[in-house]
N, C-alpha and C positions, 0 to 999 in steps of 0.2 A: 280424751279418748273419743274416737269416732268409728262407726261401723257403716260400710257401704255394701248394699246387697246387689250382687250381680247375677247369680244363678239360683234356681229353685225359689224364685220370687214370682208369685202368681203362676207357678208351674211346678211340676214334680221332678224335673230333671235339671242336670247341669249345676248341681249344688256348688256354690262359691260365694263366700262372704269375706270381705276384707276388714280386718281390725287394725287400726292404727293407734298406737299408744306408746308413750315414752320413747319415741324415736324408732320403734319397731313396726314393721309391716308384716302382718300375719294373715294368711289365707286359712279360713275354715273350709276345708275341702277344695277340690279342684276337679269337678266332674264334667263328663261329656253331656251335652244336650242330646236327648233322644226324641225322635219324632219324624215328621215328614223329611225325607232324605235330603232334598235341596236346602230346606230351611235349617236342618241340623248341621249340614256341612258348612253353611255360611256362618252360623253362630259359633261353631266349634273352632274354626280356623282364625277367628278374630278374638284373641285374648283381651279382656277388658282391663288388664293390668300390665305394667312393665315388669316382666319376669325378673329382670336384673335387680329390681328394688325390693323383692320379697325376701324376708329373712327366714320365715318358717312357713311350712304348710302343716297344719294340724289336721290329721285325717280321722274322721269319725268311723269309717269302715271302708271295706274294699269294693263295694259295688261300683260299677263303672260310671253311674251317674253321680258318684261322689269322688272317684279317683281317676277316671279315664282320661283326663286331659293333662295329667302330670308329665308325661313324656314331652308334650309340646312346651310345657314350662321349661324343661331342661333344654329343649331345642332352641328356645328363645333367650337363653342366658342365665337361667336360675342357678344360683350357687349357694343357696341356703340348705336347710335340712327339712326332711319330711318326717314328722313325728307321729307315731302310731303305736298301737299295741302289737306284740309279736305275731299273733295269728294274722293280723291285717297285713303285715309286711309279707308273710308267706303267701297269702292269697293274692296280693298285688303282683307278686313275682310271676305268677302264672296267668293272672287275668289281664295284665297290661300287655303281655306278649301275645295273648290271644286277641285282644282288641287291636293290636298293631297288625296282626296277620289279616284279620277280617276287614279292617278299613283299607289296607293296601290292596286286597283282593277286590273290594268294591270299587276302589279308585281305578284299578286296571280296567274294569268293565265300563265305568263312566268315561274314562279317557279314550277308550276304543271308539265309543260313539262320537265323542267330541272331535276326534281326529278325522273321522269320515265327514263330519259337518264343517271342517275347516276352522274349528274353534280352538282357542288357547287351552292347552292341557293343564289340569289342576296339579298342584304340588301336594304331596301327602301331608297330613296333619303331623305325623311323626313316623320314624322308622325304627328298626330294631336297635340301632346304635343309641337312639334317644331313650329307649326303654332301659338299656344297659346303664346309661348315664344317670337316669333318675333313681334307679335301684341302689346305686352307690351312695345316694344322699339320704337313704332311709336310716332313721335311728329309732329303736323301739324302747318303749317305756311300759313297765308292768302297771296294772291297775293299782290305784291308791298310792302310788309313789310320786311325790312332788318332783317336777322337773323344772329347773331354773332356765328361763328363756333370756335372762339378762335384763338390765335396766328396770328392775322392780316388777318384772312379769314372771309368773309361774303357771304351771300346767299340772292338772291332775285328771286322770281318766277314771271313770266309773262305768259299770256295766250297763249297756243299753238293751241287751237281750234281743237284738234284731237278727244278726247273723254272727257267725264265729268271729270273735275279736271286735265286735261293734262296741262303740264307746260313747258315753256322755262326756262332753268336753267341758271341763271347768277351768276357766282362765281368770286368774287373779291379777289385778292391775293396782299397784301401789302408786298413788299420786299425791301423797301428803294428807294431812288431817282434813277429813271431810271430802276427799277426792279419790278414795279407794273404791274400786269396783270389783265385783265378782260376776263374770258372765258365764252362763250355763247354756250350752248348745246341745239340743237333744240328738242331733244327727237324725237317724231313723230309729224310732222307738219301737221295740218289739212288742208283739202281742203277748199279754200275760199268759203264763202257763203253757207256752208252746212247747212242742217236743224238743228234746236234746239239750237245749241251752238254758242257762240260769236266768231267772227273772231279772228285770231291770231294777236299778237302785234309785234311791231318793237323796241325792246330795243336798246339803243345806247351805243357806247363807247367800244365795245369788240375789242380786238386785236387778240384773238384766237377763232375760231368758229368750232364747230363740227356740220355738217349739214347732215341730213338724205338724202338718195338717192333712196328710194324705187321706185319712178316713174320718175327718172331723164331723162329717154329716151323717154317719151311720154306725150301727153296731153290727159286729160279725155274729153269725150263728154260733151256737155252742159247739165246741170242738168234740163233744160227745157224739155229734152227728157225723163227723168226718169218716170214721171207720165204717159206719153203716152205709153211707153213700158210696164210698170207695168200693166196698164189697158189692154193692148193687151194680155198679158199672162193670166190675170184673165178671160177675155172674152173667150179665147181659152179653158181653163179648164172647164168653165161653159158649153160651147157647147159640149165638149168631155165627160163631167161628170167625170173628172179625177182629178189628184192632182198636185198642184204646190208646189214643195219642195224647200225650200230656206235654204241651210246651211249658218249659220250666227254666227259670234262671239256674245257671250252673252252680251258683253259690247260695245256699240257704234253702231255696224251695225244693231243689232236687233232693237234698238230704232229708227234708221233712217228709216228702213223699216216700222215700225209701224207709224211713222210720215207721210210717203207718203200714206200709206193705209188710214190713218185718213183723209187726204186731199181729196183723191178720194171719200171716203164715204160722206164727208161733201158737195162735189160738185155734188153728185148723179151720179157719173160716173161709179160706179161698184155696183153690187148687194150685199146684206148683206149675203154672203156665210160664212161658218165657217172658222175662222182663229185660228189656234192652235199654241201657243208658247210652244214648247215641250222642256223645259229646266228650271229646278229649279233655276239655276244661272241667266238665263235671267229674270225670274220673280223677283228675288231679286234685280238684277241690275236696272230693270225698276223702282222698288220702290225707289231705291236710286236716280235715275234721278229725280223722282218726289219730292224728299226731298231737292234737290239743285237747286231750280229755279233761284237762283242768277247767275247761269251759262248760262241761256237761252238768246238767241238773241231776237231782237225786235219782230219778227214775232211770235215766240213761246210765248213770253210774252203777246202779243196782244190776242192770243187765250185764254190764261188763264184769262185775264182781262174781256173777253167777256163771261166767264163762262164755256168755253170748256176745254177739256183735250187733248193736242196734241198727247198723247201716248195711246189713247183709242178710241174705236168705237164699234158699235153694232156687236155682234157675235164673239167678241174676247174672247178666252178662254185660260187659263193657265193650262197646263197638269201637274198634281202633281206627280203621282206614275208611276213606270215602267209598271205596269199592264195597267194603262190608256193609256200610250204611245203605248204599243203593241196592244191594242184594236183598235187604229186608223187604223191599217193595214187592218182591216176587215170592216171598214166603207167606203161605196161608196162615190165618189166625187159628186159634186165639193167641194174641200176644199184647203186651204193653210196651210202648215205646215212649221213653222220656227223653226229650231232646231240646236243646237251646236253639233260638233264644226265647226267653219267656214271653216277650211281646210279639213274637213271630216276625221280627223285622230283619232277620238274617239267620245264618247258621243252617244246620242240617234239618231242622224242623220244617223248613220250607219245602224240601223235597218230599217229606212224608205227607205234608198237607196237600201237596199237588196230587199225590196218588190216592189219598183217602177222602178228600173233601167232597168228591162226587159219589161216594158210597154211603147210602142211607143206613147201612148196617154198622158203620164205624161211629166211634164216639171221639170227639175232640173235647178234652177236659181242661178248662182254664182254671188255674189254681193261684193266680197272682194278679196284681194290679195291672191294668192295661191303659197306658197313657193315650191322650188324644192323638189322632192321626196315625195310629199304629194299626197294623193288620189285625193284631189281637183284639183291639177295641172294635174293629169292624165285624169280626167274627162274633164277639159277645153280643153285639147289637143286631146281628143277622142282616147286615147291609149287603145283601147278595145282588149282583155277583161281586166277587173279590178278585183282585189281580195278584197272581203269583208268578214271578219271573216274567212279568209283562203280558201274561195271558189271563183272560177272564175265566172264572170258574163259578158255577152256581153252587151255593152251599146246600148240599144234600145230606152230608153227615150231621149227626146230632151234636150240638154244641151245648155243653153244660159248664157250670161254674161251681167251685167250692170256695166261697169267700172266707170260711173259717180257717183255711190254710194260709191266710195272709200272714206275713212276718211283720206287718205294720200294726201297731195298736189301733183299735177302733176308738170311737167317741168316748166310750166308757173307760177304756184303758188310758187314753190320753189325759182325761180329767182325773183319773185316779193318780197318775204320776204327777200332774201339775199340783193337785191338792197336797200331795206328799212333799213337794219341794218348795211351795210358795212361802210358807211361814209368814213372818211379818216383814221380811226384807225385800221381797220382789216389788219393784217399782215400774219397770218397763218390760213389756212382753211383745214379741214380734212373731206373727204367724207366717211360717215359711213352708216350703215343700208341699204345695197344694195348688190345684187349679183354682181359678177365681172363686167359684162357688164354695170350695172347701175352706179356703182361708177366710172367706166371709162367715162361714159357719163357725170356724174356730174363734174369730174375734167375738162373735155372739156368745159362745160358750165361756170365753174368758171374762166377759162382762158379768155373766151370771155367777161366775166364781170369784167375783170381787176385784177384778182388774179394771182400773180406770184407763180409758183411752188405749186399748190394745191396737196394734198397727199391723196391717198386712202390706209390707213394703212392695214397691214396684222395682223392676230392674234399674240399677243406677242410683237409687235413692240413698242418701247419706243422713245419718243421725249423729249428733254430737252430744257427748256426756261430759259435764264438768267434774 
């Protein structure tokens, strides 16, 4: 058996790892690289594998940096199966269509400029027909049910607690006496005790582990502080009659924010000011969350049993059309706007940023990880001025962060999980899904926790296991 690391190696995006065993070629994830526009476009359009030779894609979860290049796989001849949990399939159905729409729109803008410059026009990464083609190749497997991949390979999903449907991937390879392996891929591991979703699990018996490293160098603040800080921001914009703009991923983060606002409303700690969800994808994703209550933790389930809805409250409004979105810029505050994308690299949040970034009364609240070279990272680091739609803007709005809202486990959570699964069987551990300083921190932690020679692979690096 051998593993080649292509994406999310020394970076947090573009998750893609190739496992070759017993004549089968299996991709763990097939994500889009996200970051600087030109660099991302170049990386995403050059698949590092021959799509026609891939038998399976095993999908840890639906986030675009883990699933977003699947349609290009179909465009390039993939005829295998995409295996995931049922909620992941439902989320991918809306997220991949949204990704297709956004990249075609961006390509139209880029090609318009290239045409005036006399340059060759770019081809799209994929089109709607490619999304349709890949969705037909999905096959869902419930948690804890063994799925036979053929040739002595089998798959079991365990709960990862990151977003709806997220999974720990357990891959068993039978190679004869002394040559059997159990690979465990964390995908993205959830923060313990986060709202709505059940806690991650601790599968046993792995000898090879791929562990994410997004926050391997830090601990998140206590989630007890989240409601208090969120209330403080709401009180501020009520007093200022201004706007609280929350860039948030449509899947996972948006639903977390809704849950906390629901709790504050239920406790009577904030007034019923308008809250706008300005993302069609967020609306669709929230509906899918509502359809998969089997993934809810005890607290969210208790709210449902009492007749409540943990993802709804008075004055919550979903913005449908671009015209309705633009009209919000002319509506006075106080109001809360939750809009995608979470890293401010596209979507309707850019229009809202353009209109509030110059207003010192407004608050931009960052609630998720911001990758290098993204507008979100520049906002967090106050690298003023910032460019929005090609125009420079001085950062006058107040930019705050709530790291406790992260859906990624921090250093403590990662090591809690690792100590729970390592047993006496773990022999090789690979630190993935982290920028260089994060995977370096992870390898240091792994050594402290008893791992000999942990590795932070670089893109294209291959490891062979007898």
